[in-house]
N, C-alpha and C positions, 0 to 999 in steps of 0.2 A: 503495502496502499504504500502512495505516494505524498507528501505534507507537503504541501500549499499555502505559506503569507503571501495575502494581499491585501495591501494599508487600501484607503481608501474605497474601502469594503462594500459601505452605504446604502450605497445608488446609485446610479453612472454608473460607468464602464466598467469600475471593480466590483460592482453586484454584480452588471448584468454577463461578465469572469467569468463568477463566482459559479451562477447554476447554467450556465454550459460544462465546465469540466465536472460539476454533479451531473451535471443532465448526462454528459461522456461515460465519465469513467463508475459513477455510482459507489455502489460501495468498495473501489477499488485505493479509493482519495481521502482523502482527510483533507479541508479547508479549515484555515485558521486564519477569521476578519476582523480585520478592525478598523477603528475611526471613531470620529469623537459619538458620533448617532448612539448607542449603546438598541436598544428599543428602533434603530431601522437597524441595526446589523443582527438581530436577533432575529426582525422577520427571513432574512434574506437567509440565514443559518436555517430556519426555517423549511422552506423552499428549498435549498443543499439539502439538507435531511433527507427531506419526502422520495428523492429519490435514491437514497441510500448514503449520501458523502457522509462521516461524521465532520463534524464540525466543534470548533471552539471559535467566543466570543470575547475579543480581550481588547474594549475600549484605550482608544489608541489617542494619541498629539504627539503628530509629526514632528513637532515641534520642539518637544521635549527630549536632548537625550535620555534621561533617561525612561523615561515613555516605549521610546525604542529598543528596549534594552533588554524594558520589563515582559514586551513581547515577545520578544524568541527566545526566554528562558520563559515565560510559560507556554510555549510552542514545544522546544524541547524537553522538558519537563513533564508534556502530556504527551505526547504522540513519539518521543526518542531520536527525534531524528527531519529536518526542512530538507524537503532534494528542489524545493523550485519557491527566490520569492518574486515578490511581484511588487515594486516599485511606485505602484500607481495616485499614492495619494497628491493632490494639491490644490492648486487655489488657483482665481482668474484672477487678472486688473488688466480694465482697460482707461488709462488716461492721457493728456498730452503731457510730455515733460515739465511744458513752461507752464501746463492748468494746476503744480500739486505746490504749492506753498511748500515755502521751508521748512515751517513745522512740521509739516504732514510726514516728512524724508522719511522718518522713521518704518514708514509700511515696503517700505522699497528691501530695509531688511528681515523684520517680518515672511515678505512672503518668498527672498531667499529661503526664511526661518523654514517654511512647509515648504517646500518645490527642490533645495537642493535639498539641509543637512537632514531632513529626514530623509532620505533616500541613501543619504553617507551615513547617513547615525543607525539604519538598521540595517546594512547593506556590511557594514562592517563586524556587529555582532553577532550576527551571521552566516559569516565566511567561512568557517572552521568547520561549521555543520554540513554547510553544500560542500569545498571543500571533500570531507568523506568522505560524499559519495559521487563524487563529479554532478551538481547537480547544474540549477540554472537562475539567472538574473535573467528577470526585466525592467526596463528603465521604459515607463511611463513616457517620453519628455513629449518636442507638440513642434507642430511643421516649423514654429514660435523658435524653434532652437538651432533652429538650419540659415532662416530668413530673418534677418528682422523688422518686425512690425510696425507700422508706427500705428505709436498710440497703447503700444505693448513690450516702451523701455525695460517699464520692470519685469513683467514676467520673460520678454522676449532673453532679459538677463540670468534671470532666473536657469530655460531651460536648457542655452546655450552652453552653463555653468553643468550642466548636470549633459550635456552632450560632449561633452570631452572630458571630466569625469571619467563618465563608464568607456569612453573610444581607450584612455591607455588604462582603464582599468579591466576590462578587456585582455590586453594585451600579457596585463601584470598576471591572470591568469589561462592563459592561454596553457600553459604546458601543467597545471594543474587539473586540468580536463571540464574547467567549469565556463561552462555555455555565458555571454552578455549580449543580450538581442536589447536594439536600444529601440522606440518608439514612438514615430513620431507621426501624433494623430494633426489632421487640416480639421474646418469646423467638425462639431461631431452633435449631433440635437441632445444632448444634457440639459439641467439645471446649473452646471455649474460658469458655466459664462453669466450669469445673471448677477451668481453671490460673490463674486470678483469685487474690488476690490475698486474704488473712482476716484480720481483725484485728493482729495478726501483723508484717501483707505475709510472708506464704509461700501458696505454693499451697496456694488452698484443699477441694482434690478432689473437691470439691461445689456444685451450684445453691443456695441462698436459695429462687429460687423455683419455682412452682408450673406445673411443663411440661404436662400434659395435649395444652395444642394449640399446644403447638411447634408456627412454621410451620421445614416439609424445605428445610436447606441452596439445594435447585434451584431452590426458588419464590423466596426469599429470593434470589438470584443477579440469574437471568432481574428479577426489580421493577426494578432497580435498573442495571441493563446497558438494558431496556427507559425506563430515566427517563433514563441518558443516552442514548441516541439520542434520545431524544424532546423531550433540552435540556430537560427540566421542570427547574423552579422545584427542588422540594421533590420527596422519595417516601416517603408515609408510610403506612407497614406496618399493616392487621390493621383490620375494623373496629372495634376495642374501641378502640384508636390515636389512628381518626379521630377517633371518637365521646369521646373522653376530652379530647381535644386542645381543641376546643372546647368540652366542660364544664369546663374548668375555669375560664373565661371567667366564665362564666355563678354555677360555683353550686362553688366550689375545692374548697368540701369536702367534699362526696358523695367529689369526684376523688382526696383522699386519703383517706380508706376504700375509693375497691376497690384505692390503691396496696397498700393497709396487707392487704388481700381478697387479694393476689397473691402475697404470702408465706406460707413454710409455717411452718408455727405456732414449731415448734423456733430456730427467726430469731427470731420477732417478741418487736418489741419490751419489757424487763417492766421 
């Protein structure tokens, strides 16, 4: 039986990955579900248990290093091993840098603690256990971690940092046989983009991106899990994302214009 830890598992992509893993593996998987909202985690755990999966709910704020380490400790105490760690917990943000007041810049650091440091701390705690079984690490980054997106200076910074960290870690762990898969979703139909910070550092309640072609949560989760199962280095989602990544090397100015065009008119730079 494989044990898989998923952070940010209370809703959205994380919850859907848990459900798909339970549906696919049934009694052959133990799912450790981590997030801040314990009530929602329990709901997801019930949905997974209905397919035969064993579950463990661990209320976790990944912005706190001690809670990240406790998540891993609780997992090993319960199941004795960790086969995969999916670093999915994250927060969004939408704000033009010029609109952020000096006294509000602290939320840039808060965002980094969740998106980067939460992944770093969970990975560090789990690493000995993953090396013992030649397991898998997944980092859910974003296309904003490959291409800087206007209005996403804070978010892009955290996701670029994730990209660099896990790229270096992948090379370090090659000999140990631990795979590192970095996923780069684009716009996905989740609630995360509405809860992200605005310029004042409070929930924006809206997304600044055009969402006509938003990917479904189900498709995004499936692509990430397929990448993990195949031990792929990267999962770049959407045709635009794949094209944009390579165009950035050749015609970066055009890619910047494409990124600006993805913004709603009311949030474009002025």
